[in-house]
C-alpha positions as CSV (number, residue, x, y, z in Angstrom):
1,M,0.0,-37.4,-5.9
2,M,2.2,-37.8,-8.7
3,C,3.3,-33.9,-8.4
4,C,5.1,-34.5,-5.1
5,S,7.7,-36.7,-6.5
6,P,10.1,-33.6,-8.0
7,F,9.8,-31.8,-4.5
8,S,10.3,-34.7,-2.3
9,S,13.1,-36.8,-4.2
10,G,14.7,-34.2,-6.2
11,S,15.6,-31.6,-3.3
12,R,16.6,-34.2,-1.3
13,V,19.9,-34.5,-3.1
14,V,20.8,-30.8,-3.1
15,F,24.4,-29.8,-2.4
16,L,25.5,-26.4,-0.9
17,G,25.3,-24.0,-4.1
18,Q,21.8,-25.1,-4.6
19,V,20.3,-24.7,-1.3
20,D,18.6,-21.0,-1.9
21,C,16.9,-22.6,-5.2
22,A,15.9,-25.9,-3.5
23,L,14.3,-23.9,-0.7
24,S,12.3,-21.8,-3.2
25,L,11.3,-24.8,-4.9
26,V,10.2,-26.5,-1.5
27,R,8.3,-23.2,-0.7
28,L,6.4,-23.1,-4.0
29,G,5.1,-26.7,-3.1
30,K,4.0,-25.8,0.3
31,E,2.1,-22.6,-1.4
32,R,0.5,-25.0,-3.7
33,E,-0.7,-27.3,-0.3
34,I,1.5,-30.3,-1.5
35,P,1.8,-32.3,1.6
36,G,4.6,-33.7,3.6
37,L,7.1,-30.8,2.9
38,E,7.3,-29.6,6.4
39,S,10.1,-31.3,7.5
40,L,12.1,-31.3,4.3
41,C,11.4,-27.1,4.4
42,D,12.7,-27.0,8.1
43,D,16.1,-29.0,7.0
44,L,16.6,-26.9,4.0
45,V,16.2,-23.5,6.3
46,T,18.6,-24.9,8.7
47,M,21.0,-25.7,5.9
48,E,20.7,-22.2,4.5
49,T,21.6,-20.8,7.9
50,L,24.6,-23.1,7.9
51,V,25.8,-22.4,4.8
52,Y,25.3,-18.5,4.6
53,E,25.2,-17.5,8.0
54,A,26.9,-20.0,10.6
55,S,30.1,-20.7,8.3
56,C,29.7,-24.2,8.6
57,E,31.9,-26.9,6.6
58,L,31.4,-27.0,2.8
59,S,31.5,-30.8,2.7
60,L,28.0,-31.0,4.5
61,T,25.3,-31.9,2.1
62,L,21.7,-31.9,2.9
63,R,21.4,-35.9,3.1
64,D,24.2,-35.4,5.8
65,L,22.2,-32.9,7.6
66,Q,19.0,-34.9,7.5
67,R,20.8,-38.2,9.0
68,L,21.9,-35.9,12.0
69,S,19.7,-35.5,15.3
70,S,18.2,-32.1,16.3
71,I,21.0,-31.8,19.1
72,H,23.8,-32.3,16.5
73,K,22.1,-29.8,14.2
74,L,21.8,-27.5,17.0
75,R,25.3,-27.6,17.8
76,L,26.5,-27.6,14.2
77,L,24.5,-24.2,14.2
78,M,26.3,-22.4,17.3
79,K,29.6,-24.2,16.7
80,N,31.4,-21.0,15.5
81,S,29.9,-18.7,17.7
82,I,32.0,-17.1,20.3
83,A,31.2,-15.4,23.6
84,E,31.2,-11.8,22.3
85,R,28.6,-12.3,19.4
86,Y,26.7,-15.5,21.4
87,V,23.6,-13.8,22.4
88,K,23.2,-12.2,18.6
89,D,23.9,-15.6,17.3
90,A,21.3,-17.2,19.4
91,F,18.5,-14.9,18.9
92,Q,19.3,-15.2,15.0
93,W,19.9,-19.1,14.9
94,L,19.5,-21.0,17.8
95,V,15.9,-19.5,18.6
96,P,14.5,-20.1,15.1
97,F,15.8,-23.6,14.9
98,L,13.9,-24.4,18.5
99,H,11.0,-23.0,16.9
100,R,11.1,-25.2,13.8
101,C,11.4,-28.3,16.4
102,E,8.7,-27.2,18.5
103,G,6.6,-26.9,15.3
104,Q,7.2,-30.7,14.6
105,T,7.2,-32.0,18.2
106,A,5.2,-30.2,21.1
107,G,7.8,-29.7,23.9
108,A,11.2,-30.2,21.8
109,A,12.5,-26.7,22.1
110,V,12.5,-26.9,26.0
111,A,14.1,-30.3,25.9
112,L,16.7,-29.4,23.4
113,L,17.7,-25.9,24.8
114,R,18.3,-28.0,27.8
115,E,20.4,-30.9,26.6
116,Y,22.4,-28.4,24.5
117,L,23.1,-26.1,27.4
118,V,23.9,-29.2,29.9
119,G,26.3,-30.4,27.3
120,L,28.4,-27.0,27.0
121,A,28.3,-26.9,31.0
122,Q,30.2,-30.1,31.2
123,Q,33.5,-28.9,29.9
124,D,33.1,-25.0,30.2
125,L,30.5,-23.1,31.9
126,T,31.4,-19.8,29.8
127,L,28.9,-20.2,27.2
128,A,26.0,-21.4,29.1
129,L,26.9,-17.8,31.6
130,V,26.2,-16.1,28.5
131,V,22.7,-17.6,28.0
132,F,21.7,-17.0,31.8
133,R,22.7,-13.5,31.7
134,Q,20.2,-13.1,28.7
135,S,17.5,-14.8,30.7
136,K,17.8,-12.3,33.9
137,P,14.7,-11.0,35.6
138,D,15.6,-7.9,34.5
139,C,16.5,-8.4,30.8
140,Q,14.1,-7.2,28.4
141,Q,14.9,-9.9,26.0
142,K,15.2,-13.1,27.4
143,L,16.5,-16.4,26.1
144,I,14.8,-18.2,28.6
145,S,11.7,-16.5,30.4
146,D,10.2,-19.1,32.5
147,P,11.8,-18.9,36.0
148,D,11.3,-22.2,36.9
149,Q,13.1,-23.5,33.6
150,L,15.9,-20.9,34.4
151,M,16.5,-22.3,37.7
152,S,16.3,-25.8,36.8
153,V,18.8,-25.7,33.7
154,A,21.1,-23.6,35.6
155,L,21.1,-26.0,38.4
156,E,21.8,-28.8,36.2
157,C,24.2,-26.9,34.2
158,I,26.3,-26.4,37.5
159,Y,25.8,-30.0,38.8
160,S,27.1,-31.1,35.3
161,C,30.4,-29.3,35.1
162,E,33.5,-31.6,35.4
163,R,36.0,-28.9,35.8
164,D,37.4,-27.7,39.1
165,N,38.6,-24.3,38.3
166,Q,35.0,-22.7,37.7
167,L,33.5,-21.7,41.1
168,S,33.4,-18.0,40.1
169,L,31.2,-18.7,36.9
170,C,29.0,-21.1,39.2
171,Y,28.7,-18.0,41.8
172,D,27.8,-15.7,38.3
173,I,25.2,-18.1,37.1
174,L,23.6,-18.3,40.4
175,E,23.5,-14.2,40.1
176,C,21.1,-14.7,37.2
177,L,18.5,-16.4,38.9
178,P,15.1,-15.1,40.1
179,Q,14.9,-14.3,44.0
180,R,11.8,-15.8,46.0
181,G,8.6,-14.0,45.3
182,Y,9.6,-12.9,41.6
183,G,6.7,-13.6,39.0
184,P,3.9,-16.3,39.6
185,E,4.5,-19.4,41.2
186,T,4.0,-23.2,40.6
187,D,4.1,-26.3,42.8
188,I,7.7,-26.8,42.2
189,T,9.0,-23.2,42.3
190,A,9.6,-23.4,46.1
191,S,11.5,-26.6,45.7
192,L,13.6,-25.3,43.0
193,H,14.5,-22.4,45.3
194,D,15.3,-24.5,48.0
195,L,17.9,-26.3,45.6
196,V,19.4,-23.2,44.8
197,D,19.8,-22.2,48.5
198,R,21.3,-25.7,48.9
199,L,23.8,-24.9,46.1
200,E,24.8,-21.7,47.2
201,K,25.7,-23.1,50.6
202,H,27.6,-25.6,49.3
203,L,29.4,-23.4,46.7
204,R,30.4,-21.3,50.1
205,F,32.6,-24.1,51.7
206,S,33.8,-25.7,48.2
207,P,36.5,-24.9,46.2
208,S,35.1,-26.2,43.2
209,P,31.6,-26.9,41.3
210,P,29.5,-29.7,43.1
211,L,30.0,-32.4,40.5
212,A,34.0,-32.3,40.9
213,T,33.9,-32.6,44.7
214,G,31.3,-35.7,44.5
215,R,27.8,-34.2,45.1
216,P,25.2,-35.7,43.7
217,P,24.1,-34.3,39.9
218,F,20.8,-32.1,39.9
219,T,19.1,-34.9,38.2
220,V,18.9,-36.9,41.6
221,L,17.8,-33.9,43.8
222,S,15.1,-32.7,41.2
223,R,13.7,-36.2,41.2
224,A,13.0,-35.9,44.9
225,A,11.7,-32.1,44.4
226,Y,9.5,-33.2,42.0
227,R,8.4,-36.4,43.5
228,C,7.5,-34.3,46.9
229,S,5.7,-32.0,44.6
230,K,3.5,-34.8,43.4
231,R,4.2,-33.9,39.7
232,G,5.8,-36.8,38.6
233,P,8.8,-36.4,36.3
234,P,10.0,-32.7,35.5
235,Q,7.4,-31.0,33.1
236,W,9.3,-28.4,31.5
237,G,6.5,-26.5,29.9
238,S,6.8,-24.3,26.9
239,V,9.5,-21.5,26.8
240,S,8.9,-18.3,25.3
241,F,11.3,-17.0,23.1
242,V,12.0,-13.5,21.5
243,A,12.1,-14.0,17.7
């Protein structure tokens, strides 16, 4: 137990220029089966990505990173990514990060991706649309492969958008969703398709996204749908990522 100290306390005061050395040190400790290093190793991998790949600000230290919530870490990773390279960056940075979070807490990947996309969508649907286009049924490498999850998150993103000039993006997102009869169906699939149909009808006669015109947010509609299906609150299940 005494040999744990150099790995845990020593590595937790790492600054940017020492990330690679600290990561090597912690991985050596894991190889020697020193317990309690998994979370620290994950944070160092995230730190390495931020420093050497994602062009994060140089003032960030490991201690700063460890104080952040998982959603804030995810937002930092994708902060400097633009639409033109967003898919590449998502597969390179976002997906591995979600895998690490899932390894620590079951179900974290789906919840984090949902929170991240809905947060983006509140002010602008552009980047969320990029993710949905990379999740279309005919797409070989999908960021979101579960049809129910795709419809659920897409609907919530549209209903969360607070801008009144993104109607075309709403239509583009709906075009990314699977049609009835595609893939395996669960006890909530039909309810989700009904919600999609309801939204399409609303958009057809509305000049702006639903939330901007006072329509109820998707969370209200989803609770009713899930209650009717007798499944209780939404079960996001597991999401399949392409690493």
